[in-house]
C-alpha positions as CSV (number, residue, x, y, z in Angstrom):
1,X,20.5,-69.0,53.8
2,X,23.2,-70.9,55.8
3,X,24.6,-74.2,54.9
4,X,24.5,-75.3,58.6
5,X,22.8,-74.1,61.7
6,X,24.1,-75.3,65.1
7,X,21.6,-75.2,67.9
8,X,23.3,-74.6,71.2
9,X,26.4,-72.7,72.2
10,X,27.9,-74.9,74.9
11,X,31.2,-76.7,74.7
12,X,29.9,-79.3,72.2
13,X,28.1,-76.7,70.0
14,X,31.3,-74.6,69.9
15,X,33.5,-77.6,69.2
16,X,31.2,-78.5,66.3
17,X,31.2,-74.9,65.0
18,X,35.0,-74.7,65.2
19,X,35.4,-77.9,63.1
20,X,32.8,-76.7,60.6
21,X,34.7,-73.4,60.2
22,X,37.4,-75.4,58.6
23,X,35.1,-76.2,55.6
24,X,33.9,-74.0,52.8
25,X,30.4,-73.5,54.3
26,X,28.3,-70.8,55.9
27,X,27.7,-71.6,59.6
28,X,25.7,-70.1,62.3
29,X,25.3,-71.0,66.0
30,X,22.0,-70.2,67.6
31,X,22.1,-69.8,71.4
32,X,19.0,-69.1,73.5
33,X,20.9,-67.3,76.2
34,X,23.0,-64.1,76.3
35,X,26.3,-65.8,75.9
36,X,27.9,-69.1,74.9
37,X,28.8,-71.4,77.7
38,X,25.7,-70.7,79.8
39,X,24.6,-74.2,80.7
40,X,26.4,-77.3,81.9
41,X,29.5,-76.2,80.1
42,X,30.2,-73.5,82.7
43,X,29.1,-75.5,85.7
44,X,31.0,-78.8,85.7
45,X,34.0,-80.3,87.3
46,X,36.5,-79.4,84.4
47,X,37.8,-83.0,84.3
48,X,39.3,-84.5,81.2
49,X,38.3,-88.1,81.9
50,X,40.7,-90.9,80.8
51,X,37.9,-93.1,79.6
52,X,37.8,-96.1,81.9
53,X,34.4,-95.3,83.4
54,X,32.3,-95.5,80.2
55,X,30.7,-98.9,79.3
56,X,32.5,-101.0,76.8
57,X,31.4,-100.4,73.2
58,X,29.3,-97.3,74.1
59,X,29.5,-94.0,72.3
60,X,30.6,-92.5,75.7
61,X,33.6,-94.7,75.7
62,X,34.5,-94.1,72.0
63,X,34.2,-90.3,72.2
64,X,35.7,-90.0,75.6
65,X,38.9,-91.8,74.7
66,X,39.3,-89.9,71.4
67,X,38.4,-86.5,72.9
68,X,40.9,-87.0,75.8
69,X,43.6,-87.8,73.4
70,X,42.9,-84.6,71.4
71,X,42.6,-82.3,74.4
72,X,46.2,-81.5,75.3
73,X,47.1,-80.4,71.7
74,X,43.8,-78.5,71.3
75,X,44.3,-76.6,74.5
76,X,47.9,-75.7,73.6
77,X,46.8,-74.5,70.2
78,X,44.0,-72.3,71.6
79,X,46.0,-71.1,74.7
80,X,43.6,-72.7,77.2
81,X,44.7,-73.8,80.7
82,X,45.1,-77.6,80.9
83,X,46.9,-79.8,83.3
84,X,47.7,-83.5,83.1
85,X,47.4,-84.1,86.9
86,X,46.1,-87.7,86.8
87,X,43.1,-89.2,88.7
88,X,42.6,-91.7,91.5
89,X,39.4,-93.7,92.0
90,X,39.5,-94.7,95.6
91,X,38.1,-97.8,97.3
92,X,37.3,-97.5,101.0
93,X,36.4,-101.1,101.6
94,X,37.3,-104.5,100.4
95,X,33.9,-104.9,98.5
96,X,34.7,-101.7,96.6
97,X,38.0,-103.2,95.4
98,X,36.1,-105.4,93.0
99,X,34.7,-102.2,91.4
100,X,38.2,-100.8,91.1
101,X,39.3,-104.1,89.3
102,X,36.3,-103.9,87.0
103,X,37.1,-100.3,86.0
104,X,40.7,-101.3,85.4
105,X,39.7,-104.1,83.1
106,X,37.1,-101.9,81.4
107,X,39.6,-99.1,80.9
108,X,42.0,-101.5,79.2
109,X,39.3,-102.7,76.8
110,X,38.4,-99.1,76.0
111,X,42.0,-98.4,75.0
112,X,42.9,-96.2,78.0
113,X,46.7,-96.0,78.6
114,X,48.5,-95.4,81.9
115,X,46.1,-97.4,84.2
116,X,47.2,-99.3,87.2
117,X,45.9,-100.2,90.7
118,X,47.7,-98.6,93.6
119,X,47.7,-100.1,97.0
120,X,47.1,-98.3,100.3
121,X,50.7,-97.5,101.3
122,X,51.7,-96.0,97.9
123,X,48.3,-94.3,97.7
124,X,48.9,-92.4,101.0
125,X,52.4,-91.4,99.8
126,X,50.9,-90.0,96.6
127,X,48.1,-88.2,98.5
128,X,49.0,-87.8,102.3
129,X,45.7,-86.0,103.1
130,X,43.6,-88.8,101.8
131,X,41.5,-90.7,104.4
132,X,43.5,-93.5,106.0
133,X,40.4,-95.7,105.4
134,X,41.4,-96.0,101.8
135,X,42.1,-99.5,100.7
136,X,43.4,-99.1,97.1
137,X,42.7,-96.9,94.0
138,X,42.8,-97.0,90.3
139,X,45.4,-94.5,89.0
140,X,44.6,-93.0,85.6
141,X,47.8,-91.2,84.5
142,X,46.2,-89.7,81.4
143,X,43.4,-87.9,83.2
144,X,43.6,-84.1,83.3
145,X,41.8,-80.9,84.2
146,X,40.8,-78.0,82.0
147,X,39.1,-74.6,82.4
148,X,35.7,-75.6,80.7
149,X,34.5,-72.0,80.1
150,X,37.8,-70.8,78.7
151,X,37.9,-73.8,76.4
152,X,34.4,-73.0,75.2
153,X,35.2,-69.3,74.6
154,X,38.4,-70.1,72.8
155,X,36.7,-72.5,70.4
156,X,33.9,-70.0,69.8
157,X,36.4,-67.3,69.0
158,X,38.3,-69.6,66.7
159,X,35.1,-70.5,64.9
160,X,34.1,-66.8,64.6
161,X,37.3,-65.6,63.1
162,X,37.0,-68.3,60.5
163,X,33.5,-67.3,59.5
164,X,31.0,-68.8,61.9
165,X,28.3,-66.4,63.0
166,X,26.9,-66.4,66.6
167,X,23.3,-65.5,67.2
168,X,22.7,-65.0,70.9
169,X,19.4,-64.5,72.8
170,X,17.7,-66.6,70.1
171,X,15.5,-69.5,71.1
172,X,14.6,-72.0,68.4
173,X,10.8,-72.4,68.9
174,X,9.8,-74.0,65.6
175,X,11.1,-75.9,62.5
176,X,9.6,-76.1,59.1
177,X,10.9,-78.3,56.2
178,X,11.4,-76.4,53.0
179,X,12.5,-77.4,49.5
180,X,16.0,-76.1,50.4
181,X,16.3,-77.5,53.9
182,X,14.9,-76.1,57.1
183,X,13.4,-72.8,58.3
184,X,13.9,-72.3,62.1
185,X,11.8,-69.9,64.1
186,X,14.0,-68.0,66.5
187,X,11.7,-65.4,68.1
188,X,9.0,-63.0,66.9
189,X,8.9,-63.0,63.1
190,X,12.6,-63.9,62.9
191,X,13.7,-67.1,61.2
192,X,16.9,-68.7,60.1
193,X,17.1,-70.8,56.9
194,X,19.7,-73.5,56.4
195,X,20.4,-76.7,54.5
196,X,21.3,-78.8,57.5
197,X,20.8,-78.5,61.3
198,X,23.0,-79.9,64.1
199,X,21.3,-80.0,67.5
200,X,23.7,-79.6,70.5
201,X,20.9,-78.4,72.9
202,X,22.0,-80.0,76.2
203,X,19.1,-80.6,78.6
204,X,16.7,-79.3,75.9
205,X,17.8,-81.9,73.3
206,X,14.5,-83.8,73.6
207,X,12.5,-80.7,73.1
208,X,14.5,-79.8,69.9
209,X,13.8,-83.3,68.6
210,X,10.1,-82.8,69.0
211,X,10.3,-79.6,66.9
212,X,11.6,-81.6,64.0
213,X,9.0,-84.3,64.4
214,X,11.7,-86.8,65.1
215,X,11.6,-89.9,67.3
216,X,11.4,-89.0,71.0
217,X,14.4,-88.9,73.4
218,X,13.9,-88.7,77.1
219,X,16.5,-86.4,78.8
220,X,16.4,-86.4,82.6
221,X,17.8,-83.1,84.1
222,X,20.2,-84.1,86.8
223,X,21.4,-81.4,89.1
224,X,24.6,-81.3,91.1
225,X,26.0,-78.8,93.6
226,X,29.6,-77.7,94.1
227,X,31.8,-75.9,96.7
228,X,34.7,-73.8,95.4
229,X,37.5,-73.0,97.8
230,X,39.8,-70.0,97.5
231,X,43.3,-70.5,96.1
232,X,44.9,-68.7,99.1
233,X,45.9,-72.1,100.2
234,X,47.4,-74.8,97.9
235,X,44.9,-77.5,97.0
236,X,45.0,-80.5,99.4
237,X,45.4,-82.9,96.5
238,X,47.3,-82.9,93.3
239,X,45.3,-85.7,91.6
240,X,41.5,-85.6,90.9
241,X,40.1,-87.7,93.7
242,X,37.1,-89.9,92.8
243,X,35.1,-92.3,94.9
244,X,33.9,-95.6,93.4
245,X,31.0,-94.7,91.0
246,X,27.3,-95.3,91.7
247,X,24.3,-95.7,89.4
248,X,23.8,-91.9,89.6
249,X,27.2,-91.1,88.3
250,X,30.9,-90.7,89.3
251,X,30.0,-89.3,92.7
252,X,31.4,-86.4,94.7
253,X,35.0,-85.7,93.7
254,X,37.7,-83.5,95.2
255,X,40.0,-81.9,92.7
256,X,42.3,-79.0,92.0
257,X,41.3,-76.6,89.3
258,X,43.6,-75.1,86.6
259,X,43.6,-71.8,88.6
260,X,44.7,-73.4,91.9
261,X,41.3,-73.6,93.7
262,X,39.9,-76.8,95.3
263,X,36.6,-78.0,93.8
264,X,34.2,-80.3,95.6
265,X,31.1,-81.9,94.0
266,X,28.8,-82.7,92.3
267,X,25.9,-84.4,93.9
268,X,23.2,-86.0,91.7
269,X,19.6,-85.1,92.0
270,X,17.0,-85.7,89.3
271,X,14.7,-82.6,88.9
272,X,11.8,-81.5,86.8
273,X,12.9,-78.1,85.7
274,X,15.9,-78.3,83.5
275,X,16.8,-74.6,84.2
276,X,16.7,-74.8,88.0
277,X,20.2,-74.3,89.2
278,X,19.4,-73.6,92.9
279,X,21.8,-74.8,95.5
280,X,19.7,-76.4,98.2
281,X,21.0,-76.8,101.8
282,X,20.2,-80.5,101.7
283,X,22.4,-81.1,98.6
284,X,25.2,-79.0,99.9
285,X,25.3,-80.9,103.2
286,X,25.2,-84.2,101.2
287,X,28.2,-83.0,99.1
288,X,30.1,-82.0,102.2
289,X,29.5,-85.3,104.0
290,X,30.5,-87.3,100.9
291,X,33.6,-85.3,100.3
292,X,34.8,-85.9,103.9
293,X,34.9,-89.6,103.1
294,X,37.8,-88.7,100.9
295,X,39.2,-85.7,102.8
296,X,38.3,-86.0,106.5
297,X,40.2,-82.8,107.4
298,X,38.1,-80.7,104.9
299,X,37.3,-77.3,106.2
300,X,35.0,-74.8,104.5
301,X,36.8,-71.8,106.0
302,X,38.0,-70.7,102.6
303,X,34.8,-71.6,100.7
304,X,34.1,-68.6,98.4
305,X,31.0,-69.7,96.4
306,X,28.6,-72.5,95.7
307,X,27.0,-73.3,92.4
308,X,24.9,-76.0,90.6
309,X,25.0,-77.4,87.2
310,X,22.3,-79.4,85.4
311,X,23.5,-82.2,83.2
312,X,21.5,-83.9,80.5
313,X,21.1,-87.5,81.5
314,X,19.7,-89.7,78.7
315,X,17.3,-92.4,79.9
316,X,19.4,-95.1,78.0
317,X,22.7,-93.8,79.6
318,X,24.6,-93.2,76.4
319,X,25.4,-90.4,74.0
320,X,23.3,-89.9,70.9
321,X,25.6,-88.7,68.1
322,X,24.8,-88.6,64.4
323,X,21.7,-88.5,62.3
324,X,18.3,-88.2,64.0
325,X,15.9,-90.9,63.0
326,X,12.8,-89.3,61.5
327,X,14.3,-85.9,60.7
328,X,16.0,-85.6,57.3
329,X,19.2,-83.4,57.3
330,X,19.2,-83.0,61.1
331,X,22.2,-84.3,63.1
332,X,22.6,-84.3,66.9
333,X,24.8,-84.5,69.9
334,X,22.3,-85.3,72.6
335,X,22.4,-86.9,76.0
336,X,25.8,-85.3,76.5
337,X,26.5,-85.6,80.2
338,X,29.9,-86.6,81.8
339,X,32.3,-87.2,80.1
340,X,30.9,-84.7,77.6
341,X,33.5,-82.1,78.2
342,X,36.3,-84.6,77.6
343,X,34.5,-85.9,74.5
344,X,33.6,-82.5,73.0
345,X,36.6,-82.2,70.6
346,X,35.9,-85.7,69.2
347,X,32.2,-85.0,68.9
348,X,33.0,-81.8,67.0
349,X,35.3,-83.6,64.7
350,X,32.8,-86.4,64.0
351,X,29.7,-84.3,63.4
352,X,31.5,-81.8,61.2
353,X,32.8,-84.7,59.0
354,X,29.3,-86.2,58.8
355,X,27.8,-82.8,57.8
356,X,30.5,-82.3,55.2
357,X,29.7,-85.7,53.7
358,X,26.0,-85.0,53.6
359,X,26.4,-81.6,52.0
360,X,29.5,-82.5,49.8
361,X,31.6,-79.7,51.5
362,X,35.3,-79.2,50.8
363,X,38.0,-78.2,53.3
364,X,39.4,-74.7,53.2
365,X,42.9,-74.4,51.8
366,X,43.8,-72.4,54.9
367,X,42.3,-71.0,58.1
368,X,43.1,-68.1,60.3
369,X,45.0,-68.8,63.4
370,X,43.3,-68.5,66.8
371,X,43.2,-65.2,68.6
372,X,46.0,-65.3,71.1
373,X,45.0,-63.9,74.4
374,X,47.6,-61.9,76.2
375,X,49.3,-63.3,79.3
376,X,47.1,-62.5,82.3
377,X,48.4,-59.6,84.3
378,X,48.4,-61.6,87.5
379,X,50.8,-64.1,86.0
380,X,53.3,-61.4,84.7
381,X,56.6,-60.7,86.4
382,X,57.4,-57.1,87.3
383,X,59.2,-56.4,84.0
384,X,56.3,-57.7,82.0
385,X,53.9,-55.6,84.0
386,X,55.9,-52.5,83.4
387,X,56.0,-53.1,79.7
388,X,52.3,-53.8,79.6
389,X,51.5,-50.6,81.4
390,X,53.7,-48.7,78.9
391,X,51.8,-50.1,76.0
392,X,48.4,-49.6,77.6
393,X,47.9,-47.4,80.7
394,X,44.8,-49.3,81.6
395,X,46.9,-52.3,82.6
396,X,47.8,-50.0,85.6
397,X,44.2,-49.9,86.7
398,X,43.5,-53.0,88.8
399,X,39.7,-53.5,88.9
400,X,39.5,-56.9,90.6
401,X,41.8,-57.0,93.6
402,X,41.2,-60.6,94.5
403,X,42.3,-62.0,91.1
404,X,44.4,-59.0,90.0
405,X,42.4,-58.3,86.8
406,X,43.0,-55.0,85.1
407,X,40.8,-52.6,83.1
408,X,42.8,-53.4,80.0
409,X,41.9,-57.1,80.3
410,X,38.2,-56.3,80.9
411,X,38.1,-54.1,77.8
412,X,39.8,-56.9,75.8
413,X,37.1,-59.3,76.8
414,X,34.5,-56.9,75.5
415,X,36.2,-56.9,72.1
416,X,36.8,-60.6,71.6
417,X,35.4,-62.2,68.4
418,X,32.5,-63.5,70.5
419,X,32.5,-60.7,73.0
420,X,31.4,-60.5,76.6
421,X,28.3,-58.4,77.1
422,X,27.3,-59.1,80.7
423,X,29.0,-59.1,84.1
424,X,29.0,-62.9,84.2
425,X,30.5,-63.1,80.7
426,X,33.4,-60.9,81.8
427,X,33.8,-62.9,84.9
428,X,34.3,-66.1,83.0
429,X,36.5,-64.6,80.4
430,X,38.8,-62.7,82.8
431,X,38.1,-64.0,86.3
432,X,37.1,-60.5,87.5
433,X,34.7,-61.3,90.3
434,X,35.8,-65.0,90.8
435,X,37.9,-64.3,93.9
436,X,37.3,-64.1,97.6
437,X,34.9,-61.1,97.7
438,X,32.8,-62.4,94.7
439,X,32.6,-59.0,93.0
440,X,32.2,-57.0,96.2
441,X,34.8,-54.5,95.1
442,X,34.9,-54.7,91.3
443,X,31.2,-55.0,90.3
444,X,30.6,-51.3,89.7
445,X,33.8,-50.8,87.7
446,X,33.0,-53.8,85.5
447,X,29.5,-52.4,85.0
448,X,31.0,-49.0,83.9
449,X,33.3,-50.7,81.4
450,X,30.3,-52.6,79.8
451,X,28.2,-49.4,79.7
452,X,31.0,-47.4,78.1
453,X,31.9,-50.1,75.5
454,X,28.2,-50.9,74.6
455,X,27.1,-47.3,74.7
456,X,24.3,-48.1,77.1
457,X,23.2,-46.6,80.5
458,X,24.3,-48.4,83.7
459,X,20.7,-49.4,84.4
460,X,20.8,-51.6,81.3
461,X,23.9,-53.6,82.3
462,X,22.9,-57.1,83.3
463,X,24.4,-60.0,85.2
464,X,23.5,-62.6,82.7
465,X,21.1,-61.2,80.1
466,X,17.7,-59.6,79.9
467,X,15.8,-59.8,83.2
468,X,19.0,-59.7,85.4
469,X,19.5,-55.9,85.4
470,X,21.7,-55.1,88.3
471,X,21.0,-51.4,88.9
472,X,17.5,-50.0,89.2
473,X,17.1,-46.4,88.1
474,X,17.8,-44.8,91.5
475,X,21.0,-46.9,91.9
476,X,22.0,-46.0,88.4
477,X,21.8,-42.3,89.3
478,X,24.1,-42.9,92.3
479,X,26.6,-44.9,90.2
480,X,26.6,-42.2,87.5
481,X,27.3,-39.5,90.1
482,X,30.1,-41.6,91.6
483,X,31.6,-42.1,88.1
484,X,31.4,-38.3,87.4
485,X,33.0,-37.5,90.7
486,X,35.8,-39.8,90.0
487,X,36.5,-38.0,86.7
488,X,36.5,-34.6,88.3
């Protein structure tokens, strides 16, 4: 019997779990996929929005501004990559100037600091590769960028070392009220009992509401595609470059990432299947055309991958955070689309406090510090690398050539508090496979490490969970022979 069950292991669910782990309470996180950070949390722009875009008085505005304020200190505490690079929302015509002025006024009312309107000449000095058609822009000095998956993993690990339990590959399919709280069906004959539930189910939030017999909430799955360019060349822009927003969202942006890549996207396409993350040629061409409005010289020569994310767009265009009407002792964070990543720390803080109030929980007198990840081998100087190899010879075995990721780092990801168990889980924790060749050279070595650590045959190693096995039996035989030959 748990005090609290959190449904969903995305960035919001992990932020909630981390805050709850500061209380004297038993907490579990139930995630339907093979790892945390498998939905929109891994496939977004990584922007920490300043808070000028959200409508005045909305939950989006409130949680965006508070979350953005919390983010620098949180990332420093957890050891997560974060950069305060600022953002520019660019107008390309005089009619668009009025939208820039509206966003400026709205941002001021929302309490956003560091806002000002920049005229064309200064704008082109700030970003020389910007289209000369630019008229003016809103500069948001407090905007930043973060690694969204590294933030999610770090919060999950911090929650786990402080007592939260993570149940992966468990889909909540039913909910029954009991005299002690709730009984959740999580597959087969398995169930989880708890006193209170917090739903952080992303695009499936409306379905979870139905399980509890609560008032309905329509979530529209909105898919967006991205281009990711290699970091062999410095990003063309230092700021995050927005265009003036449309009714479908903030539009296609061009932004550096915390790892030195250039990211382009997303588009906005409403779809029926919330789990459909296909990148269509039509949407990719649309993203390219729109990005060239900002960056006319854009070339895809260094494009290394494309991907799509599906965000949870609520029909009423605002977050739903707090108690769910019609379901006793059930809280939610639903309709969490952009700026959900920015708002996540504040949402976690708020829902944990509300849960503590409802259950009369007390704060722990002390908590364990976060697990400090070692400095990435690719960022070490020569002396640091020599010392690392002396301490652990597997630092001398570079598995991923593109990103310079070592076997020691891959093994460490398999031993984290919330460990990697799949090829994609290792990729997002270490960057092995995120480079130019997209796992062309390192895939089999990563698979071998998983098989050794998990004690399973290579044929059971998956890309992202059951049903995505990489090596059929006959390929598994070849890989085993190659591994044996390498040892002889």
